[in-house]
PLY file of the C-alpha trace (Angstrom):
ply
format ascii 1.0
element vertex 69
property float x
property float y
property float z
element edge 68
property int vertex1
property int vertex2
end_header
35.30 230.86 19.76
33.63 227.48 19.73
35.66 225.93 16.91
39.00 226.89 18.42
38.05 225.44 21.81
36.88 222.19 20.24
40.09 221.90 18.21
42.16 222.53 21.33
40.24 219.78 23.13
40.79 217.42 20.19
44.52 218.15 20.35
44.52 217.37 24.08
42.64 214.11 23.48
45.18 213.04 20.86
48.04 213.99 23.15
46.55 211.99 26.04
45.88 208.95 23.86
49.40 208.99 22.42
50.86 208.66 25.92
49.46 205.11 26.03
49.00 205.40 29.80
45.23 205.20 29.70
43.04 202.25 30.46
41.07 200.76 27.62
37.87 202.26 29.06
39.43 205.74 29.33
40.78 205.47 25.78
37.35 204.48 24.51
35.70 207.41 26.30
38.24 209.85 24.86
37.81 208.33 21.41
34.03 208.80 21.62
34.48 212.38 22.78
36.92 213.01 19.94
34.48 211.67 17.35
31.72 213.88 18.75
34.00 216.94 18.69
35.20 216.17 15.15
31.61 215.89 13.91
30.81 219.22 15.56
33.81 220.86 13.91
32.87 219.52 10.48
29.30 220.71 10.96
30.48 224.17 12.01
32.86 224.43 9.05
30.16 223.32 6.59
27.78 225.91 8.02
30.38 228.64 7.58
31.14 227.46 4.05
27.45 227.88 3.23
27.47 231.39 4.67
30.56 232.26 2.63
28.92 230.95 -0.53
25.90 233.22 0.06
28.16 236.20 0.71
30.19 235.44 -2.41
27.02 235.33 -4.51
25.89 238.64 -3.02
29.28 240.17 -3.84
29.06 238.96 -7.43
25.58 240.50 -7.75
26.94 243.77 -6.40
29.82 243.71 -8.87
27.37 243.22 -11.74
25.28 246.16 -10.51
28.35 248.37 -10.30
29.47 247.41 -13.81
26.01 248.18 -15.21
26.00 251.71 -13.75
0 1
1 2
2 3
3 4
4 5
5 6
6 7
7 8
8 9
9 10
10 11
11 12
12 13
13 14
14 15
15 16
16 17
17 18
18 19
19 20
20 21
21 22
22 23
23 24
24 25
25 26
26 27
27 28
28 29
29 30
30 31
31 32
32 33
33 34
34 35
35 36
36 37
37 38
38 39
39 40
40 41
41 42
42 43
43 44
44 45
45 46
46 47
47 48
48 49
49 50
50 51
51 52
52 53
53 54
54 55
55 56
56 57
57 58
58 59
59 60
60 61
61 62
62 63
63 64
64 65
65 66
66 67
67 68
């Protein structure tokens, strides 16, 4: 799944940057990639939260219908 792969890549970036064996340019490139991945993860999570909210509202409507019957 997309989110899991992006999180794995973020973990690898952090691991590589913590080694402190990178050049400044390489560190900057990894940092930029990490920011891009983090934004993508947040966007994905927010999208899924919206979907869950819609599903929750649909479930509540269904529960009301069942109680009325």
